[in-house]
C-alpha positions, -999 to 999 in steps of 0.1 A, spaced: 598 -460 341 570 -450 318 538 -437 334 516 -465 320 540 -491 334 538 -475 368 500 -475 368 499 -511 357 524 -521 384 503 -502 410 472 -521 400 490 -554 404 502 -544 438 466 -536 448 456 -571 440 445 -570 403 446 -605 388 473 -610 362 449 -631 341 431 -599 332 461 -580 320 441 -566 290 417 -550 315 445 -537 337 462 -520 307 428 -506 295 422 -490 329 457 -475 330 453 -460 295 418 -447 303 432 -429 334 460 -414 314 436 -402 286 411 -389 312 438 -368 329 452 -354 296 418 -345 282 407 -327 314 441 -311 317 436 -296 283 402 -282 291 414 -266 324 445 -253 306 423 -235 280 407 -215 308 442 -204 320 453 -196 284 424 -173 278 431 -155 311 467 -151 302 458 -137 267 435 -112 283 460 -101 309 489 -98 285 471 -79 258 454 -56 284 488 -47 299 501 -39 264 471 -17 258 475 0 292 445 -17 307 440 -39 338 421 -68 322 399 -92 342 400 -83 379 365 -88 394 355 -124 392 379 -143 415 414 -133 426 431 -113 397 401 -122 376 411 -159 374 374 -171 374 363 -147 346 368 -173 320 348 -198 341 320 -173 341 322 -169 304 322 -207 299 290 -210 320 274 -182 300 282 -200 268 268 -233 282 235 -215 289 232 -199 254 206 -212 230 220 -234 202 207 -220 169 211 -240 137 202 -227 103 174 -246 86 193 -250 53 226 -262 70 239 -297 63 232 -316 95 263 -339 96 290 -314 85 275 -286 107 274 -307 138 306 -326 134 329 -297 125 333 -281 160 339 -316 176 365 -324 149 383 -291 155 388 -299 192 394 -336 186 423 -329 163 440 -306 188 435 -330 218 451 -359 199 484 -341 198 486 -346 236 492 -383 229 528 -378 216 538 -348 237 567 -356 261 560 -337 293 590 -352 311 612 -383 313 587 -412 309 557 -388 309 544 -393 273 511 -409 262 527 -430 235 562 -426 221 555 -433 185 584 -438 162 566 -415 137 556 -389 163 565 -358 142 546 -373 112 516 -379 135 516 -342 145 518 -332 108 488 -354 99 468 -339 127 472 -305 111 449 -316 83 421 -325 107 418 -288 118 417 -277 81 389 -301 73 370 -290 104 371 -254 93 361 -263 57 333 -285 69 320 -257 91 321 -232 62 304 -256 37 279 -271 62 266 -237 73 252 -231 38 264 -194 41 284 -179 13 305 -158 37 313 -188 58 322 -208 27 345 -181 14 362 -180 49 365 -218 47 383 -215 14 406 -189 29 414 -214 57 426 -240 31 446 -214 13 464 -200 44 469 -232 64 480 -254 35 504 -227 23 521 -222 57 520 -259 66 547 -265 39 574 -244 54 564 -254 90 567 -291 81 600 -287 64 613 -267 93 603 -295 116 623 -318 94 656 -301 104 660 -315 139 646 -349 126 675 -350 101 699 -340 128 693 -371 150 677 -394 125 645 -401 145 609 -388 145 603 -399 181 592 -369 202 608 -383 233 640 -391 214 641 -355 201 639 -341 236 664 -366 250 689 -357 222 691 -321 235 710 -330 267 743 -315 275 765 -333 300 792 -316 322 809 -346 336 781 -368 352 757 -338 355 732 -332 327 728 -295 322 701 -300 296 711 -270 275 720 -287 242 690 -271 226 687 -273 188 678 -236 185 715 -228 190 724 -249 159 692 -244 139 681 -208 145 669 -203 109 647 -234 110 633 -222 144 624 -188 130 606 -203 100 587 -227 122 577 -200 146 564 -177 118 546 -206 102 531 -216 135 517 -181 140 498 -186 107 488 -222 115 474 -210 148 455 -181 132 474 -156 153 483 -120 145 495 -109 120 480 -138 101 445 -138 117 427 -130 85 404 -160 85 377 -140 104 392 -105 104 380 -92 71 347 -73 69 335 -92 38 338 -125 57 319 -112 88 332 -136 115 346 -162 93 337 -199 89 320 -201 122 295 -172 116 265 -195 118 275 -211 151 263 -201 186 266 -213 222 291 -240 229 296 -249 193 309 -214 187 331 -217 219 346 -250 207 362 -234 177 379 -209 200 388 -236 225 406 -254 196 423 -221 185 437 -214 220 449 -250 226 463 -251 191 485 -221 198 497 -236 230 505 -270 214 523 -254 185 544 -237 211 549 -270 228 561 -286 196 586 -257 192 598 -264 227 603 -301 220 620 -296 186 642 -266 193 642 -256 230 651 -289 247 617 -301 257 617 -311 293 655 -308 294 671 -284 319 696 -281 347 694 -312 370 663 -325 352 680 -359 349 687 -360 387 653 -345 398 625 -359 376 600 -334 389 619 -306 372 613 -320 338 575 -311 336 582 -278 353 608 -269 326 585 -280 298 555 -260 310 576 -229 318 592 -229 283 558 -235 266 541 -207 286 570 -184 277 565 -191 240 527 -186 244 532 -152 261 555 -142 232 527 -152 208 503 -130 227 528 -101 228 529 -103 190 491 -104 189 489 -72 209 516 -54 190 517 -61 153 490 -51 128 474 -75 104 487 -80 69 468 -83 37 459 -117 23 481 -111 -8 511 -101 14 506 -132 35 505 -156 6 535 -140 -11 556 -142 21 548 -179 23 555 -189 -13 582 -164 -22 602 -161 10 596 -190 35 593 -219 11 624 -212 -10 645 -205 21 634 -236 40 639 -258 9 674 -243 5 681 -249 42 670 -285 42 689 -293 10 720 -278 24 717 -297 57 711 -330 38 742 -325 16 764 -314 45 754 -344 67 764 -368 39 798 -353 33 828 -372 46 838 -345 70 841 -344 108 809 -339 128 819 -306 143 827 -292 108 793 -304 96 776 -287 125 794 -255 117 782 -256 81 746 -263 92 748 -234 117 762 -211 90 733 -219 67 708 -213 94 723 -180 104 721 -169 67 684 -179 65 677 -162 99 693 -129 87 675 -131 53 641 -135 69 647 -106 93 659 -85 64 628 -92 44 606 -84 74 626 -52 81 622 -40 45 585 -47 46 580 -28 78 600 2 65 580 3 33 547 2 53 559 30 75 566 52 45 533 43 30 515 53 63 533 86 65 523 94 29 487 85 37 485 108 67 507 137 54 493 147 20 518 171 7 494 185 -20 472 200 7 499 218 27 494 255 25 460 253 10 440 252 42 421 284 50 418 296 87 383 291 102 377 328 109 389 340 75 360 350 53 358 335 19 359 356 -13 
């Protein structure tokens, strides 16, 4: 039973009049929306704590450890500090764009909760165009950043806003096409349907291990790399990392308006990982999830947290790349590969061949794309390693250094 039907049925059992069914449904949907919105806000506090702990361990530090057990309440203290900060607005800023941008950034991320299947029957609304709905929400965040840069009436913020459009629109193309791969496989854009299609039965028992990543590893890798860029994560966090852009499109924001952009960034990274879990890692599917419904949400959050920790591991390990390298990698590597992959999959699925043979051909194409992407990345890292050695080992100066105590001629 869906969660909304259960809440409606509960109200009727408590004596709600059936003549006011519109009111009963409204109360049920309000309760669901209230729980999801507050869950996201509490989740953001946990995500920030996880980010600090993971990166601090990578850098041989302890991280937050004073406020609360294991520093769990450090983020709460930071949130209270931001709430008490003065809200400063530039005199020449556009009032509407400047004020609406941070709200729109968070609003676009929270809307993705509506179609996220947390478990069997635990989904806000199972739209038949759920994947398309998530793709459309990506444009909301882009507009929020552009409005913040333009509305601030600051040339540095405006340049960063333009960079947002260039980066996010460029990487949205391979990400959307990679999301199309599992949609083509089952012929549906329903998020709950995509999760349910990844079951694996052993007799009457659902092992829940029929994950699409085993069949579509190339599409998963392209989606994951593009999601790093869409979530403004390392090595693609160039929107506010360059010295000429100061702090990026939110340079003129302070207090909670400033915090709302980072709230949207942390939640966006988590939900991009959640989308990867639903599309490629089985969603809430897992051993005995069909027999024990409580296991579904546990599997979903465990997988999503694992993906989020991997994103933070990359954040604390890899260096940033240049803007030209980032754009070339999107348009010269990811876009041609994902177009080839989707075209191959569409042709194979229309051929009059057995299903198992079609799956093998799709898997072969994905493995080829997976190896190609890794080879391109390996070549880039090797080239950068050689360049770094040349920069720090100037051969022309070897043997020309005079000892400190040796008198000059």
